[in-house]
KETIRO-508882 format. One line per field, with one value per residue (C-alpha): residue number from 1; z, y, x; residue in one letter. Coordinates in Angstrom, 1 decimal. Each point is the difference from the previous one (the first is absolute). Layout:
N
resi = NUM	...
zz = Z	...
yy = Y	...
xx = X	...
resn = A	...
This chain:
532
resi = 1	2	3	4	5	6	7	8	9	10	11	12	13	14	15	16	17	18	19	20	21	22	23	24	25	26	27	28	29	30	31	32	33	34	35	36	37	38	39	40	41	42	43	44	45	46	47	48	49	50	51	52	53	54	55	56	57	58	59	60	61	62	63	64	65	66	67	68	69	70	71	72	73	74	75	76	77	78	79	80	81	82	83	84	85	86	87	88	89	90	91	92	93	94	95	96	97	98	99	100	101	102	103	104	105	106	107	108	109	110	111	112	113	114	115	116	117	118	119	120	121	122	123	124	125	126	127	128	129	130	131	132	133	134	135	136	137	138	139	140	141	142	143	144	145	146	147	148	149	150	151	152	153	154	155	156	157	158	159	160	161	162	163	164	165	166	167	168	169	170	171	172	173	174	175	176	177	178	179	180	181	182	183	184	185	186	187	188	189	190	191	192	193	194	195	196	197	198	199	200	201	202	203	204	205	206	207	208	209	210	211	212	213	214	215	216	217	218	219	220	221	222	223	224	225	226	227	228	229	230	231	232	233	234	235	236	237	238	239	240	241	242	243	244	245	246	247	248	249	250	251	252	253	254	255	256	257	258	259	260	261	262	263	264	265	266	267	268	269	270	271	272	273	274	275	276	277	278	279	280	281	282	283	284	285	286	287	288	289	290	291	292	293	294	295	296	297	298	299	300	301	302	303	304	305	306	307	308	309	310	311	312	313	314	315	316	317	318	319	320	321	322	323	324	325	326	327	328	329	330	331	332	333	334	335	336	337	338	339	340	341	342	343	344	345	346	347	348	349	350	351	352	353	354	355	356	357	358	359	360	361	362	363	364	365	366	367	368	369	370	371	372	373	374	375	376	377	378	379	380	381	382	383	384	385	386	387	388	389	390	391	392	393	394	395	396	397	398	399	400	401	402	403	404	405	406	407	408	409	410	411	412	413	414	415	416	417	418	419	420	421	422	423	424	425	426	427	428	429	430	431	432	433	434	435	436	437	438	439	440	441	442	443	444	445	446	447	448	449	450	451	452	453	454	455	456	457	458	459	460	461	462	463	464	465	466	467	468	469	470	471	472	473	474	475	476	477	478	479	480	481	482	483	484	485	486	487	488	489	490	491	492	493	494	495	496	497	498	499	500	501	502	503	504	505	506	507	508	509	510	511	512	513	514	515	516	517	518	519	520	521	522	523	524	525	526	527	528	529	530	531	532
zz = -69.9	2.2	-2.6	-3.0	-0.6	0.0	-2.6	-0.8	-2.4	-1.9	-0.9	-1.5	-2.7	-2.3	-1.9	-3.5	-2.3	-3.2	-2.1	-2.4	-3.0	-1.7	3.0	-0.5	2.0	-0.9	1.6	3.5	3.5	3.3	3.5	1.7	3.8	2.9	-2.1	-2.9	-2.5	-2.9	-3.0	-3.3	0.5	-1.4	-2.9	0.3	-1.8	1.3	-0.1	-2.8	1.2	3.6	1.3	-0.1	-0.4	0.5	-1.6	2.6	-0.3	1.4	3.2	1.3	3.4	-0.2	2.0	0.2	1.7	1.4	1.3	1.1	3.4	-1.6	-1.7	-3.2	-0.8	-2.1	-2.5	-3.9	-1.4	-3.5	-2.1	1.2	-1.3	-1.4	1.2	1.3	3.1	1.2	2.9	2.4	-0.7	0.5	-1.3	1.3	-1.0	3.0	0.6	-1.4	3.8	0.7	-1.6	-0.5	1.6	3.2	0.0	-0.6	2.9	2.1	-0.5	0.1	3.1	3.0	-1.7	0.7	-3.6	2.5	2.4	-2.7	0.1	2.2	-2.5	-2.4	0.2	-1.9	1.1	-2.9	-1.7	2.2	-2.0	1.8	1.4	-2.1	2.3	3.2	-2.3	-1.3	3.0	1.5	0.8	-1.6	0.4	-3.0	0.6	-3.0	-3.1	0.5	3.2	-1.5	-2.8	2.9	2.3	-3.0	-1.3	3.7	-0.2	-3.3	1.5	3.0	-2.5	-2.2	3.2	1.0	-3.5	0.1	3.7	-0.9	-3.2	2.6	2.4	-3.1	-1.1	3.5	0.0	-3.5	1.2	3.2	-2.5	-2.0	3.2	1.2	-3.7	0.4	3.3	-1.3	-2.9	2.3	2.1	-2.6	-1.6	3.3	0.5	3.4	1.6	-1.4	3.5	1.4	-2.4	1.1	3.8	-0.5	-1.9	-0.8	0.6	-3.9	-3.2	-2.1	-2.4	3.1	0.9	-3.6	-0.1	3.3	-1.5	-3.2	2.0	1.9	-3.3	-1.7	2.8	-1.7	0.6	-0.1	-3.3	-1.1	0.2	-3.9	-0.3	2.3	-2.2	-3.0	0.5	-2.3	0.3	-1.8	2.6	0.4	2.1	-3.3	0.1	3.0	0.2	1.6	2.3	3.3	3.0	-0.5	2.7	-2.1	-2.4	-3.3	0.0	-1.6	2.2	-1.2	1.2	4.1	-0.4	0.8	-1.8	-2.4	-1.7	-0.7	1.4	-1.8	-1.7	0.6	3.6	-0.1	0.7	3.3	1.2	3.6	2.9	2.1	-0.5	-1.3	-1.0	-3.7	-0.8	-3.4	-1.9	2.3	3.0	-1.4	-0.1	-2.1	2.5	2.7	0.6	2.7	-0.9	-0.1	1.6	-0.1	-2.1	0.3	-2.1	1.7	-1.8	0.9	-2.3	-0.9	2.4	-2.9	-2.7	-2.1	1.5	3.5	-2.2	0.6	3.8	1.7	2.7	2.4	-2.0	-3.4	-2.1	-2.6	-3.1	-2.6	-3.6	-1.9	-0.5	2.2	0.2	3.2	2.7	3.5	2.8	3.0	2.0	3.7	2.5	1.2	-2.9	-0.2	-3.2	-3.0	-3.9	-3.1	-3.2	-3.8	0.1	3.0	0.2	3.0	0.8	3.1	0.6	1.6	3.5	0.5	-1.4	1.1	1.0	-0.8	-2.4	-2.7	0.4	0.2	-3.3	-1.8	0.6	-1.1	-3.5	-1.0	0.3	-1.3	-3.3	0.0	0.3	-3.1	-2.1	-1.2	0.0	-2.8	-1.2	0.5	3.4	0.9	0.9	1.9	-0.7	3.0	-1.9	0.3	3.8	0.2	-1.8	2.3	0.9	3.6	1.5	3.0	3.3	3.2	1.9	2.7	-2.3	-1.7	3.7	0.6	-3.5	1.1	3.1	-1.4	-2.8	2.4	2.4	-3.0	-1.2	3.7	0.0	-3.7	0.8	3.1	-1.8	-2.8	2.3	1.7	-3.5	-0.8	3.6	-1.1	-3.3	2.0	2.4	-2.8	-1.6	3.3	0.1	-3.2	0.6	3.2	-1.6	-2.7	2.5	1.8	-3.3	-1.3	3.1	0.5	1.7	0.3	3.4	1.3	-2.4	1.7	-1.2	-1.4	-1.1	-2.8	2.0	0.7	-0.9	-0.5	-2.0	0.3	4.2	0.0	0.4	-0.3	0.6	2.2	-2.7	0.2	-0.8	-2.5	1.3	-0.6	-0.2	-3.6	-2.3	-4.0	-1.0	-1.9	-1.3	2.5	2.2	2.6	2.6	-1.6	0.4	3.7	0.4	-1.3	1.5	3.2	0.6	-2.9	-0.3	-2.3	-2.7	-0.5	0.0	-2.6	-1.9	-0.2	-0.2	-3.0	0.4	-0.7	-3.2	1.6	3.3	0.0	-0.3	2.7	2.5	-0.9	0.5	3.1	1.6	-0.8	2.0	3.0	0.4	-1.5	0.5	2.5	-1.1	0.2	3.3	0.0	3.1	2.1	-2.2	-2.8	-1.6	-1.7	1.5	-0.7	3.1	2.1
yy = -40.8	-2.7	-2.3	0.5	-2.4	1.0	-0.6	0.7	2.9	-2.3	-2.1	2.7	1.0	-1.8	2.0	0.9	-0.5	0.6	0.6	3.3	-1.5	3.6	2.5	3.5	2.7	2.2	-2.7	-0.2	1.0	1.1	-0.2	3.2	0.3	0.7	-1.7	2.2	-2.4	-1.7	2.0	0.0	0.2	3.4	-0.7	-0.9	-1.7	-3.4	-1.8	-3.1	-3.2	0.8	-0.7	-2.5	1.2	-1.6	0.7	1.3	-0.2	2.1	-1.0	-1.5	1.2	1.4	1.4	1.4	-2.7	2.8	2.5	-2.1	1.1	3.6	-0.6	-1.0	-2.3	-0.2	-1.5	0.3	2.3	-0.7	2.2	-1.5	-3.2	-1.8	2.6	-1.6	0.4	-2.4	-2.3	2.8	0.8	-3.4	-0.3	-2.8	-1.5	0.0	-3.4	0.4	-0.7	3.7	3.5	1.9	2.8	-2.3	-0.4	3.6	1.4	-3.1	1.9	3.5	-0.1	1.8	0.5	-4.1	0.7	1.9	-2.8	-2.0	1.8	-2.7	-2.4	1.4	-0.8	1.7	3.0	2.5	-1.3	-1.7	-3.1	-1.2	-3.7	-1.8	-3.3	2.3	1.8	-2.4	-1.9	3.1	-1.0	1.2	-0.3	-1.1	0.4	-1.3	2.0	1.8	1.2	1.2	2.0	1.3	1.2	1.2	2.2	1.3	1.0	1.7	2.4	0.5	1.0	2.1	1.8	0.6	1.6	2.3	1.1	0.7	1.7	2.3	0.6	0.5	2.6	1.7	0.0	1.7	2.5	0.7	0.5	2.4	2.1	-0.3	1.4	2.5	1.6	-0.1	2.2	2.4	0.6	1.1	1.8	1.7	-1.0	-1.5	3.1	2.1	0.8	0.4	2.8	2.1	-0.1	0.0	2.3	-1.4	1.7	-0.3	-1.0	-2.7	2.7	1.3	-3.6	-0.3	3.2	-0.9	-3.5	1.7	2.4	-2.7	-2.1	3.1	1.9	3.0	3.0	-1.1	0.3	0.9	-2.6	-0.3	-0.7	-2.3	-2.4	0.6	-3.1	-2.4	-1.9	2.5	0.2	3.4	1.6	-0.7	-3.6	-1.4	-3.4	1.0	2.8	0.4	2.4	3.0	-0.3	-2.9	0.2	-2.6	-1.3	-2.8	-3.0	1.9	3.3	-1.6	-2.5	0.5	-3.4	-2.3	-3.1	-3.6	-3.1	-1.3	-3.1	-3.6	-0.1	-4.1	-0.4	1.5	-2.0	-1.4	-1.6	3.2	3.6	3.0	-0.3	-0.4	1.4	-1.8	1.2	-3.1	2.2	2.6	0.1	1.8	0.2	1.7	1.7	-2.7	-2.4	-3.4	-1.7	-3.6	-0.8	1.7	-0.3	1.2	1.4	0.7	2.7	1.4	3.1	1.9	-1.4	2.0	-1.1	2.0	2.9	-1.4	-0.9	0.5	2.3	0.4	1.8	-1.0	-0.9	-2.8	-0.7	-2.7	1.0	-3.2	-2.9	1.0	3.8	2.0	-2.5	2.3	-0.5	2.7	-0.7	0.2	1.4	-2.4	-2.1	-1.0	-0.2	-0.4	0.1	-0.1	-1.2	1.6	-1.2	2.4	3.9	1.4	3.8	1.6	3.4	3.1	-0.2	2.5	-2.1	-3.3	-1.8	-2.6	2.8	-0.8	-4.0	0.4	2.0	-2.5	-2.6	1.9	-0.5	3.5	-1.1	-3.5	1.6	1.7	-3.2	-1.6	2.6	0.0	-3.6	-1.3	-3.1	-3.6	0.2	2.9	2.3	3.1	2.9	2.2	2.7	-1.1	-0.2	3.4	1.4	-1.7	3.0	0.1	2.5	1.4	1.4	1.6	-2.5	0.6	-1.5	-2.8	-1.1	0.3	-1.9	-2.4	-1.0	0.0	-2.4	-2.1	-0.5	-0.8	-2.7	-1.4	-0.2	-1.5	-2.6	-1.2	-0.5	-1.8	-2.4	-0.4	-1.1	-2.1	-1.9	-0.3	-1.9	-2.4	-0.7	-1.2	-1.9	-1.8	-0.6	-1.3	-2.5	-1.2	-0.7	-2.0	-1.9	-0.7	-1.3	-1.8	-1.4	-1.1	-3.2	0.6	2.2	-2.0	1.3	0.6	1.8	-2.4	0.3	-2.4	-0.1	-3.6	-0.6	-3.6	0.2	-3.3	0.4	3.4	0.1	3.8	-0.2	-1.9	-2.4	-3.1	-2.9	-2.7	-3.5	-2.5	-2.6	1.6	-2.5	0.8	-0.6	3.0	1.0	-1.5	0.8	2.4	-2.7	-2.6	2.1	0.5	-3.6	-1.2	2.6	0.9	3.8	2.2	3.6	2.1	0.3	-3.5	-0.8	2.2	-1.3	-3.3	0.0	0.2	3.3	0.9	2.1	2.0	1.7	1.2	-3.3	-1.1	2.5	-0.8	-3.7	0.6	2.3	-2.4	-2.8	2.2	2.2	-2.1	-3.3	0.4	-3.1	1.9	2.5	1.9	-1.1	2.1	0.7	0.6	-3.5	-1.3	-3.7	-2.0	0.3	-3.2
xx = -69.1	0.7	-2.0	2.1	2.7	3.5	2.8	3.0	1.0	2.2	-3.0	-2.2	2.9	1.8	2.8	-0.6	3.1	-0.5	3.0	0.2	1.3	0.4	0.5	-1.3	1.4	-3.5	-1.7	1.4	-1.9	1.0	-1.4	-0.6	1.0	-2.5	-3.0	0.6	-1.4	1.6	1.1	1.8	3.9	1.4	2.3	3.3	3.0	0.5	3.2	-0.6	-0.3	0.5	-3.0	-2.5	-4.0	-3.1	-3.6	-2.5	-3.7	-2.9	-1.2	2.9	1.2	3.4	2.6	3.8	2.3	2.2	-2.9	-3.2	0.4	0.1	-3.4	1.1	-2.7	-3.3	-2.3	0.9	-2.6	-1.5	1.9	3.6	-1.0	3.1	2.5	3.1	2.0	3.0	0.3	0.6	-3.8	-1.8	-3.7	-2.3	-3.0	-2.4	-2.1	-3.4	-1.2	1.1	-0.4	3.3	-1.4	-0.3	4.1	0.3	-2.3	1.9	3.0	-1.2	-1.9	1.2	3.3	0.5	2.5	2.4	0.4	1.3	3.6	1.2	-0.6	2.8	3.6	3.3	2.0	-0.4	-3.1	-2.3	-2.2	-2.9	0.5	-3.2	0.3	-0.8	-2.6	-1.9	0.0	-2.6	-3.6	-2.9	-3.3	-2.2	-3.6	-2.4	0.3	-3.5	1.2	3.3	-2.1	-2.2	2.8	2.1	-3.0	-0.6	3.8	-0.6	-2.5	2.5	2.7	-2.7	-0.9	3.6	0.8	-3.0	1.5	3.4	-1.2	-2.2	3.1	2.5	-2.7	0.2	3.7	-0.2	-2.2	2.6	2.8	-2.3	-0.8	3.9	0.8	-2.9	1.3	3.7	-1.3	-2.0	2.9	2.2	-2.4	-0.8	-3.3	0.6	1.4	-2.7	-1.2	3.4	0.9	-3.0	1.2	3.7	2.5	3.2	3.7	0.5	-1.9	1.1	1.2	2.4	1.1	1.0	1.9	1.9	0.9	1.2	2.2	1.4	0.7	1.8	1.1	-1.1	-2.7	-3.8	-1.3	-3.5	-2.8	-0.1	3.9	-0.1	-1.7	2.5	2.0	1.5	-3.2	-1.9	-2.9	-1.7	-3.0	-2.1	0.5	-2.2	-1.3	-3.0	-1.2	1.5	-0.5	0.9	2.9	1.5	2.5	0.9	3.9	1.7	1.6	3.7	-1.2	-0.3	2.7	3.7	1.1	-1.8	1.8	0.1	1.8	3.2	0.1	1.8	-0.6	-0.5	3.9	-0.5	-2.6	0.6	-1.9	0.7	1.0	-1.9	-3.3	-0.7	-3.6	-1.8	-3.2	-1.5	0.6	-2.3	-3.8	-2.6	-2.5	2.1	3.5	0.8	2.6	-0.5	2.8	-1.2	2.7	3.5	3.3	3.4	2.9	3.6	0.9	3.5	0.6	1.2	-2.6	-2.3	-3.1	1.3	-1.6	-3.8	0.5	-3.3	-1.3	-2.8	-3.1	1.2	-2.6	0.5	-1.9	0.4	0.8	-0.2	-2.5	-3.1	1.1	-1.4	0.7	0.9	2.4	0.6	3.2	-0.7	2.2	2.8	-0.3	3.9	2.1	-1.6	-0.1	-2.0	0.8	-1.0	-3.6	-0.9	0.3	1.0	-1.9	1.5	-2.3	1.7	0.2	-2.9	-2.6	0.6	-3.1	-2.5	-2.2	1.9	0.0	-3.9	0.0	2.2	-2.7	-2.8	-1.8	1.1	4.0	-1.1	-0.9	3.3	1.6	-1.8	0.0	4.0	0.4	2.4	1.4	-0.6	1.1	-2.3	2.9	-0.6	3.1	1.6	-1.2	-3.9	0.5	1.6	-3.1	-2.9	-2.2	-1.0	-2.5	2.1	-2.1	1.5	2.1	-2.9	-2.5	2.2	0.4	-3.8	-0.9	2.6	-1.7	-3.4	0.7	2.3	-3.1	-2.4	2.4	0.7	-4.2	-0.1	2.5	-1.8	-3.0	1.8	1.4	-3.1	-1.5	3.3	-0.9	-2.9	0.9	2.2	-2.8	-2.2	2.1	0.9	-3.4	-0.7	3.2	-1.2	-3.4	1.2	1.9	-3.3	-1.6	3.1	1.7	3.2	1.0	3.6	-0.6	2.9	2.7	3.4	3.1	2.6	3.6	1.5	3.5	0.1	-3.3	-1.2	-3.4	-1.0	-0.1	-1.4	-3.8	-0.9	-3.8	-2.3	-2.1	-2.0	2.5	-0.7	-0.7	2.5	-2.6	-1.7	-0.6	1.0	-3.6	-1.6	-3.5	-1.6	-3.1	0.8	-1.6	1.8	3.6	-0.6	-0.9	3.0	2.4	-1.5	0.6	0.9	0.7	-2.5	2.5	1.2	-3.7	-0.8	2.8	-0.6	-3.7	-2.1	-0.4	3.7	-1.2	-2.0	0.3	-3.9	-1.5	2.5	-1.3	-3.8	0.8	2.2	-2.8	-3.0	2.0	1.0	-3.4	-2.8	0.6	2.8	2.3	3.3	1.1	3.3	2.1	1.7	3.4	-2.2	0.0	-3.0	-1.2	-3.4	-2.5	0.4
resn = M	K	N	W	I	T	V	K	L	G	D	L	L	L	E	S	K	I	N	S	D	N	P	D	P	N	K	R	L	R	V	R	L	N	I	G	G	I	E	K	R	P	E	I	I	D	K	E	G	A	T	K	Y	F	I	R	K	A	G	Q	F	I	F	G	A	Q	N	L	H	K	G	A	F	G	I	I	P	P	E	L	N	D	F	E	S	S	S	D	I	P	A	F	D	V	H	D	S	C	Y	P	E	W	I	F	Y	F	F	K	Q	G	N	F	Y	L	K	L	E	Q	F	T	K	G	I	G	S	K	R	I	N	R	K	L	L	F	D	L	N	I	Y	L	P	P	K	E	E	Q	K	R	I	L	D	S	I	G	N	I	E	K	K	L	V	E	C	K	R	E	F	S	Y	Q	I	D	L	I	H	D	L	K	A	S	S	I	L	E	G	V	K	G	E	L	T	K	E	W	R	K	S	N	K	P	K	E	S	G	Y	D	L	L	K	R	I	F	N	Q	K	T	N	K	P	S	K	Q	K	E	D	L	F	S	S	S	T	G	I	T	L	S	E	P	L	Y	N	I	P	T	T	W	A	W	A	T	L	D	D	I	S	D	F	I	S	S	G	S	R	D	W	A	Q	Y	Y	S	N	Q	G	A	I	F	V	R	M	G	N	L	S	K	E	S	F	K	L	R	M	E	N	I	Q	H	V	L	P	P	L	D	G	E	G	T	R	T	R	L	Q	A	W	D	Y	L	I	S	I	T	G	E	V	G	L	L	G	L	I	P	E	E	F	G	E	A	Y	I	N	Q	H	I	A	L	V	R	L	S	E	I	I	R	N	K	Y	I	G	Y	F	L	L	S	T	V	A	R	S	Q	F	S	E	P	N	R	G	I	K	N	S	F	R	L	S	D	I	R	S	I	K	I	P	I	P	S	L	E	E	Q	V	V	I	S	E	K	I	E	S	L	I	V	Y	F	D	Q	L	E	G	Y	I	K	N	N	I	I	D	I	E	H	L	S	L	S	H	I	E	E	L	I	G	N	P	N	E	G	I	R	L	V	T	F	E	G	L	N	E	N	K	I	N	L	F	D	E	P	H	T	S	S	E	V	K	T	E	M	N	M	K	L	E	E	L	L	K	K	N	G	K	M	S	A	V	N	L	W	K	M	S	E	Y	S	D	S	I	D	K	F	Y	E	E	L	K	K	L	V	E	V	E	K	K	I	I	E	S	E	K	G	Y	L	E	L	T	K
């Protein structure tokens, strides 16, 4: 690598500015973040004449001027040849001495592109400073060696994809095991041995009668009458066979209150105040609230929204869009509210535990969520929530089931975390390997700011300086150039030589003069000169 010449990135890139005389909104491209590739932009209505567009060609290097440091760069694929983009997404022809993929991996290696954020300027929309970008140094080996290295990188990334596919498969298996464990729990399979040695104080039937009595304040009814609710659920309508000490009920049978939030909360948004739980705070894989993105509200004290002020042990279920997302309000959560897209299920105080939450996560509940979805927005009515069928064991068994499921989930989550860490490790390993193959002569890069920056005086990187004595003769033999100009950097020697149009021929001749004929030597500062 130390024998490769170093050139400026700007020497290898020539911006393409082929005007599009008849801009076509259906042929626009975009560059995805996180090295996600180049793709056709979704069709949107452009303002006529507002933006100038340029035709892009397959094989050109392209990046987003505002998001290069976020991984928005790549090579235009053949299928997007003659597509268009604005000057905010510039494209470049790459010099014949360099493969476009060499430029691509120069930025990708070791996530080097992330460091380019220091080359951006602006307050809201930060754009890359091209002068600083094109002043980056890049190694330029012979094209034959570039090809060999790029093939090696291709093999590395192929193996990476295979490893990630296998890890992804393992994660899917873990998710299946988690779902199976929850299903076994709510079917009574996990507590089969427990029931043999434990006799609960009351059966599921007795528990339901006690809840019913508390709700109605009436004398106990017979088991059969208990299920003659407005939902029409009866003992003759089980979803599957359950232990004899269990009973089927509906969510309405075991709840004190089921409703949805009110509308028009946006007018009460604030940076402080009560927590406003939205669908983004609910989850499909858990009933634990996701609190990474919290909105606060300051509602009026007498507003309609106070009707659904949340309490500890309230279950939340999304009823529009992605139906069936869940959340459980923990103890000491504080003042909080929901909107009309979320249903609130407040269980009877007798039965407030995590068993109901695990059932709602089960595939049995999921199938009930998907059955009555209606309309364009995939809505779920409160009557549908009330009629969800649930198997009810004794309270003691509900606690045991919850504990067994919870311990299994903790174990499965640990396994999944271990696998995800392995994915991160192999990604870092592959990036490090690519960095070793490509090399980066910008290791001396340091942070810069743009306040008072005089770009003509800043020297960001260690680099060989061009001798002021270099003459203007071009297309000369290497020995003749060194004889006329004395010490020269490898890149200037190449550009001024008769081999300026072929990096491979230059390397071949230089290698002969250095290693075979020993007419050229490398000085301490990296310059080339004739042997004395």
